[in-house]
C-alpha atoms as one frame of an Amber mdcrd trajectory, in Angstrom:
protein
  14.004  -5.972  27.037  17.013  -5.536  24.718  16.906  -2.129  23.003  15.552
  -2.476  19.505  13.021  -5.220  20.156  10.055  -2.864  19.886  11.370  -1.501
  16.600  12.127  -5.014  15.435   8.525  -6.026  15.900   7.305  -3.069  13.888
   9.774  -3.556  11.077   8.779  -7.167  10.826   5.228  -6.104  10.010   6.503
  -3.560   7.562   8.657  -6.160   5.858   5.745  -8.442   5.537   3.485  -5.847
   4.273   6.434  -4.541   2.535   7.678  -6.545  -0.278   4.861  -8.725  -1.412
   1.536  -7.106  -1.793  -1.016  -6.350  -4.402  -3.746  -3.999  -5.485  -6.610
  -3.360  -7.830  -6.306  -1.557 -11.152  -8.026   1.438  -9.530  -5.262   1.807
  -6.953  -2.589   1.639  -9.632  -4.330   4.101 -11.900  -4.165   6.657  -9.116
  -0.447   7.094  -9.883   1.027   9.860 -12.030   1.384   7.783 -15.185  -1.007
   5.175 -16.613   0.282   1.764 -15.581  -1.180  -1.610 -16.532  -2.861  -3.514
 -13.678  -0.288  -5.007 -11.323  -0.797  -8.735 -10.797   0.899 -10.089  -7.694
   1.280 -13.752  -6.894   0.151 -15.671  -3.830   3.193 -17.240  -2.217   4.922
 -18.380   0.949   8.417 -17.028   1.579  10.893 -17.685   4.373  13.754 -15.323
   5.213  16.683 -16.303   7.452  17.846 -13.412   9.641  21.405 -12.579  10.686
  23.373  -9.585  11.968  24.951  -7.487   9.214  26.638  -4.709  11.205  26.422
  -2.535  14.315  26.904   1.198  14.836  28.024   3.396  17.724  27.859   1.778
  21.148  25.374  -0.947  20.212  25.514  -3.930  22.570  24.121  -6.382  19.995
  26.670  -9.049  19.037  24.528 -11.569  17.156  21.075 -11.948  15.614  19.432
 -15.209  14.608  15.907 -15.750  13.407  13.399 -16.252  10.656  10.499 -14.502
   8.961   7.671 -16.591   7.516   5.497 -14.657   5.085   2.315 -16.330   3.783
   0.463 -14.137   1.303  -2.846 -15.102  -0.343  -5.936 -13.704  -2.050  -6.993
 -12.170  -5.343  -8.144  -8.908  -6.895 -11.801  -9.606  -6.030 -11.671 -10.823
  -2.428  -8.705  -8.792  -1.229  -5.404 -10.018   0.128  -4.513 -11.730   3.394
  -1.145 -12.082   5.087  -0.137 -14.510   7.809   3.204 -13.427   9.190   5.581
 -14.613  11.874   8.980 -13.307  12.891  11.057 -15.161  15.455  14.211 -13.271
  16.448  16.949 -14.073  18.945  19.210 -11.152  19.914  22.468 -11.647  21.781
  24.224  -8.845  23.691  27.877  -8.325  24.544  27.546  -9.972  27.952  26.141
 -13.153  26.453  22.564 -12.280  27.340  19.980 -13.619  24.874  16.441 -12.349
  24.373  13.829 -13.852  22.078  11.035 -12.004  20.291   8.186 -13.917  18.672
   5.742 -11.853  16.608   2.566 -13.227  15.000   0.352 -11.056  12.834  -2.598
 -11.447  10.474  -3.777  -8.716   8.127  -6.307  -8.316   5.342  -6.607  -5.458
   2.901  -9.393  -4.929   0.418  -8.434  -5.102  -3.233  -9.567  -1.485  -3.606
  -7.210  -0.451  -0.752 -10.091   1.091   1.217 -10.475  -1.431   4.066  -7.836
  -2.928   6.333  -8.010  -5.307   9.304  -5.115  -6.208  11.562  -4.297  -8.344
  14.568  -0.959  -9.181  16.173   0.684 -10.602  19.264   4.294 -10.067  20.279
   6.047 -12.221  22.862   9.412 -11.361  24.412  11.059 -14.260  26.239   7.672
 -16.053  26.063   5.872 -13.180  27.793   3.112 -11.367  25.917   4.099  -7.689
  25.668   1.869  -6.407  22.858  -1.553  -7.444  21.526  -3.324  -5.416  18.847
  -6.669  -5.917  17.114  -8.579  -3.485  14.933  -9.810  -2.311  11.566  -9.573
   0.797   9.425 -11.512   2.195   6.489 -11.017   5.092   4.100 -13.714   7.652
   3.371 -13.441  10.844   1.306 -12.927  12.957   4.431 -11.054  10.710   6.895
  -9.532   7.337   7.637 -11.574   5.824  10.459  -9.851   3.355  12.800 -11.757
   1.147  15.227  -9.234  -0.256  17.695 -10.280  -3.164  19.943  -6.906  -4.014
  21.544  -4.874  -2.983  23.504  -7.794  -0.721  24.472 -10.964   0.211  22.673
 -10.768   3.574  20.945 -11.738   5.219  17.676  -9.460   7.407  15.594 -10.026
   9.804  12.722  -6.866   9.952  10.631  -5.947  11.958   7.555  -7.698  10.588
   4.426  -4.270  10.666   2.729  -3.061   7.840   4.989  -1.978   4.810   2.962
  -2.397   1.159   3.988   0.529  -1.274   3.487  -0.768  -2.948   0.332  -1.317
   0.332  -1.415   2.143   1.453  -0.302   3.793  -1.440  -2.078   1.614  -1.062
  -5.143   2.705   2.531  -5.417   6.335   1.447  -5.177   5.888  -1.043  -8.024
   3.986   1.506 -10.098   6.790   4.001  -9.462   9.345   1.500 -10.754   7.289
   0.850 -13.871   6.759   4.559 -14.440  10.350   5.631 -13.811   9.518   7.572
 -10.636  12.125   7.405  -7.866  10.705   9.224  -4.801   7.428   8.650  -2.941
   6.367  10.327   0.297   3.134   9.844   2.259   1.832   8.779   5.704   1.299
   5.066   6.332  -0.935   3.269   8.838  -0.305  -0.454   9.389  -1.769  -1.088
  12.860   1.562  -2.061  14.404   2.924  -1.335  17.897  -0.047   0.082  19.885
  -2.285   0.168  16.824  -2.771   3.930  16.822   0.395   5.297  15.218   0.876
   6.895  11.818   4.328   6.919  10.245   5.557   9.329   7.622   7.455   7.438
   4.947  10.042   8.204   2.312  10.320   5.525  -0.368  13.219   5.519  -2.819
  12.919   3.273  -5.892  16.160   2.665  -7.795  16.774   1.832 -11.438  15.429
  -1.468 -12.727  17.842  -4.369 -12.208  18.722  -6.330 -15.336  17.825 -10.061
 -15.196  21.493 -11.120 -15.233  22.702  -8.419 -12.806  23.318  -8.766  -9.070
  23.860 -12.502  -9.152  22.796 -14.221  -5.935  22.383 -17.657  -4.386  19.049
 -17.475  -2.574  15.747 -19.227  -3.329  14.942 -16.753  -6.127  18.216 -17.384
  -7.996  17.161 -20.267 -10.241  13.398 -19.821 -10.097  12.195 -19.847 -13.747
   9.022 -17.951 -12.850  11.167 -14.993 -11.801  13.723 -15.121 -14.609  12.192
 -12.314 -16.674  10.233 -10.464 -14.002  11.298  -6.834 -13.495  12.706  -5.896
 -10.093  13.958  -2.739  -8.416  16.006  -1.865  -5.321  13.701  -0.166  -2.818
  14.431   1.615   0.456  11.669   2.780   2.799  12.413   5.081   5.739   9.841
   5.353   8.538   9.485   8.473  10.668   7.267   8.862  13.717   4.737  11.464
  12.567   4.634  12.954  16.088   8.337  13.792  15.834   8.694  14.681  12.156
   6.465  17.762  12.053   9.133  20.175  13.273  11.837  21.833  11.216  15.311
  20.530  10.520  16.606  17.132   9.522  14.869  14.145  11.124  16.409  10.711
  11.642  14.092   7.839  10.687  12.942   5.432  13.373  14.170   2.683  11.069
  14.590   1.864   7.394  14.072  -1.255   5.320  15.665  -2.179   2.024  14.920
  -4.984  -0.430  14.713  -5.931  -4.087  11.072  -5.837  -5.142   9.795  -7.906
  -8.068   6.918  -6.655 -10.193   4.796  -9.608  -9.038   5.234  -8.670  -5.363
   7.956 -11.092  -4.307  10.987  -9.630  -2.565  14.512 -10.732  -1.742  17.685
  -9.366  -0.096  16.039  -7.797   2.952  17.915  -5.244   5.048  16.386  -4.059
   8.334  18.150  -0.962   9.656  17.394  -0.156  13.316  20.010   2.653  13.460
  22.119   0.923  16.139  22.347  -2.300  14.137  21.381  -3.749  10.746  19.856
  -7.183  10.127  19.825  -8.988   6.787  17.146 -11.412   5.621  18.092 -14.033
   3.044  15.284 -15.659   1.056  15.797 -19.334   1.928  12.496 -20.769   0.693
   9.914 -19.673  -1.882   6.663 -21.476  -2.689   4.196 -20.274  -5.334   0.628
 -20.937  -4.216  -2.320 -21.871  -6.474  -4.151 -18.927  -8.003  -7.594 -18.328
  -6.536  -9.940 -17.240  -9.328 -12.419 -14.429  -8.822 -16.059 -15.426  -8.438
């Protein structure tokens, strides 16, 4: 396996859960300042992946691939995400390895329940399969993991699921807050890891600033929607408890719209950085609450 594939799989899930998610008014009201309910749109986005740069003695010479992000749901039934990332990594000796990640997640609109399942194939061989569910209670976050092996976990009640993470980032942008820090559980990798996160939300981007040529450029439904530059660094909680400066396992950057759509992805795996250009964007019909 080419170094970085395991991280690539995890970042893919984070990116999905990352830039386009939603939450209930209750989740938003939990922030420091009162923010109006955040309404996110159901949509299907495609991002084309390519190598941006390498660092140190990285052997990666090229990256090709695509992320397909299909987000649906409403504030009554919760939100579902069908995600696929197909990545082809080429090394200096001309060796090519392919990673194909499929994942499905659902998060309750109140951010209290979360289900997750994923399969990751490397060179057409299944290397990871995860299936489970998690639920918040006042005293713990209970995880029932079915794959790769059955086990139950009792996590910190402060753990945040991916949807709530993104809602907090949007609420921070609306409220003028720039730094967020909390543990996140998304069910990726072996399904039992918690990552400490540091989220930095930049100043709001003016509608006519940062001109670009992707699928969001001339979309009238995004013309006047607020957006912010966001960077999220992920740290393995098992390694970040000691003193001193800790290097993140990886970091992701993107421009996040108030309605949950994102563009200009940057996936930083330390040894190399991959960019994701929004090549296709489809707004899906709104599903009314019943």
